[in-house]
C-alpha positions in Angstrom: -33.4 -11.0 6.2 -32.5 -7.6 4.8 -29.1 -7.4 3.1 -26.6 -4.8 4.1 -26.8 -1.6 2.0 -24.3 -1.3 -0.8 -22.7 2.2 -1.0 -21.8 3.7 -4.3 -18.3 5.0 -5.0 -19.5 8.6 -4.9 -21.3 8.1 -1.5 -18.1 6.6 -0.1 -16.0 9.6 -1.4 -18.6 12.0 0.0 -18.3 10.5 3.4 -14.5 10.3 3.3 -14.3 14.0 2.3 -16.5 14.9 5.2 -14.4 12.9 7.7 -11.3 14.6 6.3 -12.7 18.0 7.1 -12.4 17.3 10.8 -9.3 15.0 10.8 -6.0 14.6 9.0 -4.9 12.0 6.6 -2.7 10.3 9.2 -5.6 9.6 11.6 -8.0 8.8 8.8 -8.6 5.1 8.2 -10.7 2.8 6.1 -12.0 1.3 9.3 -13.2 4.7 10.5 -14.8 5.4 7.1 -16.6 2.0 7.2 -17.9 2.8 10.7 -19.3 6.1 9.5 -21.1 4.4 6.7 -22.4 1.6 9.0 -20.6 -1.1 7.1 -17.4 -3.2 7.3 -14.0 -2.4 5.7 -14.1 -5.3 3.3 -17.1 -3.8 1.5 -15.0 -0.6 0.8 -12.1 -2.6 -0.6 -14.3 -3.6 -3.4 -14.1 0.0 -4.5 -10.6 0.9 -3.5 -7.6 -1.4 -3.0 -6.1 0.6 0.0 -6.2 3.8 1.9 -3.8 5.6 -0.4 -6.0 4.9 -3.4 -9.0 6.2 -1.6 -7.2 9.4 -0.5 -6.1 10.0 -4.1 -9.6 9.7 -5.3 -10.9 12.1 -2.7 -8.2 14.6 -3.6 -9.0 14.2 -7.3 -12.5 15.4 -6.7 -11.1 18.7 -5.4 -9.2 19.0 -8.7 -12.4 18.2 -10.6 -14.2 20.9 -8.7 -11.4 23.4 -9.4 -11.6 22.7 -13.1 -15.4 22.8 -13.3 -16.4 25.7 -15.6 -12.7 26.6 -16.3 -12.1 28.2 -19.6 -8.6 29.2 -20.7 -8.3 33.0 -21.2 -5.4 35.3 -21.9 -1.8 34.5 -22.6 0.0 31.4 -21.3 1.1 33.2 -18.0 -2.5 34.4 -17.3 -3.8 30.8 -17.9 -1.3 29.3 -15.5 -1.9 32.0 -12.9 -5.7 31.6 -13.2 -5.4 27.8 -12.9 -3.1 28.1 -9.9 -5.5 30.4 -8.1 -8.4 28.0 -8.7 -6.4 25.2 -7.2 -5.5 27.3 -4.2 -9.1 28.3 -3.6 -10.4 24.8 -4.1 -8.0 23.3 -1.6 -8.5 26.3 0.7 -12.0 25.0 1.2 -10.8 21.5 2.1 -7.3 22.1 3.5 -6.8 18.6 4.9 -7.0 17.3 1.3 -4.2 19.7 0.2 -1.7 17.6 2.1 -3.1 14.5 0.6 -2.7 15.9 -2.9 0.9 17.1 -2.2 1.8 13.7 -0.7 0.0 11.2 -2.8 -0.9 13.1 -6.0 -3.7 11.8 -8.1 -4.2 9.9 -11.4 -7.9 10.7 -11.9 -9.7 12.8 -14.4 -9.2 16.0 -12.3 -5.5 15.4 -12.3 -5.4 14.9 -16.0 -7.4 18.1 -16.6 -4.9 20.1 -14.6 -2.0 18.4 -16.4 -3.5 19.0 -19.8 -4.0 22.7 -19.2 -0.6 23.3 -17.7 1.1 21.5 -20.6 -0.9 23.3 -23.2 -0.2 26.7 -21.6 3.5 26.0 -21.4 3.6 24.8 -25.0 1.9 28.1 -25.9 4.7 30.0 -24.2 7.1 29.1 -27.1 9.2 26.7 -25.1 10.8 23.8 -27.1 8.8 20.6 -26.6 11.7 19.0 -24.9 11.7 21.6 -22.1 7.9 21.6 -21.5 7.8 18.5 -19.2 10.7 19.9 -17.0 9.0 23.2 -16.6 5.7 21.5 -15.9 7.3 19.5 -13.1 8.8 22.6 -11.5 5.5 24.4 -11.5 3.6 21.5 -10.0 6.1 21.0 -7.2 5.9 24.7 -6.5 2.1 24.8 -6.4 1.8 21.6 -4.3 4.3 23.0 -1.8 2.6 26.4 -1.6 -0.9 25.1 -1.4 -0.1 22.4 1.2 1.8 24.9 3.3 -1.1 27.4 3.3 -3.6 24.7 4.0 -1.7 23.7 7.1 -2.4 27.1 8.5 -6.0 26.8 7.5 -6.5 23.7 9.7 -5.5 25.5 12.9 -8.2 26.3 15.4 -8.6 30.0 16.4 -6.9 29.1 19.7 -3.9 27.4 18.0 -3.6 30.3 15.6 -3.5 32.9 18.3 -1.0 30.9 20.3 1.2 30.8 17.2 0.9 34.5 16.8 1.9 35.1 20.4 4.9 32.9 20.0 5.8 34.8 16.8 5.6 38.1 18.6 7.8 36.9 21.5 10.4 35.3 19.2 10.6 38.4 16.9 10.0 41.4 19.0 11.9 39.9 22.0 14.9 38.9 20.0 18.3 39.7 21.6 19.9 42.4 19.4 23.4 41.2 20.2 22.7 37.6 19.3 20.2 38.3 16.5 21.1 41.7 15.2 19.3 41.4 11.8 16.2 40.0 13.4 16.1 42.8 15.9 16.6 45.4 13.2 13.8 44.1 11.0 11.5 42.9 13.9 8.7 45.4 13.3 8.6 44.7 9.6 8.9 40.9 9.6 5.4 39.4 9.0 4.2 36.0 10.3 3.9 33.1 7.9 0.1 33.4 7.7 0.0 37.1 6.6 -0.9 38.1 3.0 -0.7 34.6 1.7 -2.4 35.3 -1.7 0.0 38.1 -2.6 2.9 35.9 -1.7 1.5 33.0 -3.6 1.0 35.1 -6.8 4.5 36.8 -6.5 6.3 33.5 -6.1 4.5 32.0 -9.0 5.1 35.1 -11.1 8.9 34.7 -10.5 8.8 31.2 -11.9 6.8 32.2 -14.9 9.1 35.2 -15.5 12.0 32.8 -15.5 10.3 30.7 -18.2 9.5 33.9 -20.2 13.2 34.9 -20.1 14.2 31.4 -21.3 11.9 31.7 -24.3 13.1 35.2 -25.1 
């Protein structure tokens, strides 16, 4: 009698990542993953203790991909900006996993590579060592929030996106000027949340880095 195939950790993570491309972390389950692999859940628990550990491992592969081929260049601000944009691009290709990263974080090699580069860049800024961890924490929270927020838009279907745009137009352009005078005044200039995301991402990050620069100076 032929024994059931044993899946490698990498094969399990590949399948999990593929499932997460078409579903969210809430609806994802170890049982669904086992069914996709043609095995039972108990065999997967030999690799991962629970769903959260599995999701963290999948998200960490995105961080590893983002760091693949990365070489620090420029001053500390350029290094942090380049790293942030790499993370944004990597999670933009797998938006469902951005929420996983923001919620569960990761303790894998990818996470350590990101942490190491951010800490080194901040240390190169001239900050006292005792301030580096605090500034690191602020930047990571900012990046996770921005990337997860943007990824949420990336998971919308074209129909959902267009419906959201129509609701935005009705809410803004149709605002009662007596009740919402400022909104009515700026209605034609206010942009929807999904507009010009990269520029907004870079500008918000630049403000945080400028704050650090001013502290050093």
